C-alpha positions, 0 to 999 in steps of 0.5 A: 826598460822593459817592453811590454806586450810584444804582439798586438794579437796577444797584448799583455804577454811577452817581454822582448828585453830578454829571451829564455834559453831553457826552462826547468819545470818541477811540478806536483799536481793532484788531480782530485782537487786540481792543485798545482805546486811548481818550481820553475828555473829560467835560464835567460839572456838579456837583449838590452841592459835591463834591471827588471823583467816581466814574466807571464803567470796567470791566476797562480800564486807566486811564493818566492822568487830568486835571481842568480840564487838571491831572493828577489823583489817581485810584484804580481799584477794582472797576469804579469810578474815583475821581477827586480833583478838587483842589478843592471844585466848588460846586453848579451849576459845570462842570468837565472830566475827561479820562481816557486808558485802554487794554486788551482790552474785553469784556462786563461779567458780573453774576449777576442781569443776565447779560452786557452791553457790548463783545463780539467777533464772528467778524470785528467788534464788537457792543456791547449795553450795556443795562442795565450794559455802557457802562463796558466800553468808556468811562469814564462815569457810568452812570445812565439819568437822566444824559443827555448829547450825544456826539462819537465818533471811532473809528479802525479798520483799513481794510475795516471799517464803523463804525456808532455811535449818532449822525449821521455827521460825516466820515472820515479816511483813512490807514493806517487810517480814523477814523469820526466821529459826533455825537449831539446829542440827549441820550443815556444811556450804555447807549444809546451803541453801536458796531458794527463789521463788513464791511458795506455801506449800504442807503439806504431811502426813503419815511420822514419821516427818512433810514432805512438798513440796514447789513448784510452784502453776501451777505444773503439778499434775500427774507428781508431784504426781508420783515423790513426792507423795510418799515422806512420805512412802519413809521417813518411809521406810528408817527410818525403814531400817536405823534408825530414821530420823535425823532431825525435818522435811523434805522439798523438794523445786521445783524451777520454773526453770528447773535444771540439777541436784537436790541437798541436804541440811540439812533437805531440798532438791531442784529439778527443775520443770523438775523432776516432771515426772512419770519415774524412773529417777525422782522417784530415784532422789527423793529417793536419795536426801531424803536418803542423810538426813542420808547419808551425812547430818547427818553422814558427811564426814570428808575429801572430798576424802571420798565422796563415804560415801555419794553418794554410800550410796544414790545410794544404797538407790535408789535401795532399794526403787526400790525393795520396790515399786515392780520395779527392785530388788537391785540385778537387779539394781546392775547387770545393773550398774556393766556392765555400770561401767565395760564398762565406758572408762572414766579416771582411778578412785580410789573410795576411793580417786577419786580426785577433778576432779572426785569426782562427777563422776557417777562411784563414785555413782554406784561403791559406791553402788556396794561396799555396795552390795559386803558387803551385799553379804559377811555378809548377810542381817541381819548383813549388815543392822545392820551395817548400822543402828548402823553406822547411830546411832553412828555417828548421826550429826557427821563426819566420814572417810572411815577408821572408816566405815571399822572398824565399819563394821568389829566390828559389823559383826565380820569379817575381811573385809580389802580385800574386801574394798581394792579391791572395794576402792583402786583398779582401776580394777572393781571386779566381781559382787558378787552373 
């Protein structure tokens, strides 16, 4: 029987009775009019005997569905597309679902989670899908623990640049342009992204992998260089600290619009024009999003309650970069943010299970980083960084939980750390800042 709502933080999304192994997306998009026409082919595998599955697809009309080449019965209701498979598929057997769909995409709105997904810009598109926005533009099994490979082809009018979370695989030019990308590293749905705009590409040298920026042609030179000019060195530093960069390349997209916050996706991060500035707030966010390639995009949570494994690690990476470039040390950053978290009068928060309303609360980021700082103070630098490197390597392109991290660190360091993690993760009261 199909299981619905696999994660209580994002109810109504995901179906754990099957996994998607590969997405093949063929999409045509008209910027003027915000019209999308798509065909998605999903290669799936049954996790149990099933005769139907649920796909997530919001506000877009399903035209036709095929299962293993035959027309399939289906029903769309409240963002769920239920597909009858036409037979009982045994556990472990593969099957293929093809969906033709169309409509005017827009962000998915949630009272607890806000907006996420496909969004029109002044002259282009941004897709910010974390944590529930992927179904705004393609039918999917919207679970963070269901990683798949992707082939994505997007056809748009001439004059626009298309950036996708994947590696370029060629273009086809005609009355319009088809941009093709492939993502061979397993990727969860929320990290799949499309960015469309009138951009140019700046190649940056000096990193272990290709690094590029996709940005407006009229970007401010000094602000751009201050915020993004050291990305190759930053990537090299993180690779030295955390282990090899986990993807084939890294791209930063800078939209022509201002954005409230930047966002990470797999192998690609997106910023607004307002983040091209020379102060620490801009620089730290560039570091934050880049470090997510290790913490979140390669090593990915299994359940959203463990969001600190992404945001706390990325925040601590900011502090490491600050010290590296001669600004405040990690210890100084920890002192500042410990005081801010201590004095915050917001609702009570359990870092290890903050709830959907608080999963992106700033205290998740800062207390998460402070938890790592407390661990580092307890076990020492050598064992701390050894634990991070082996964590990133062991779970490269995988899914993890907090319990797995605690077990890993205890095994690597040889220490019983249950008490430390209990007070930092599962107590509302903020522990003292470790020396």
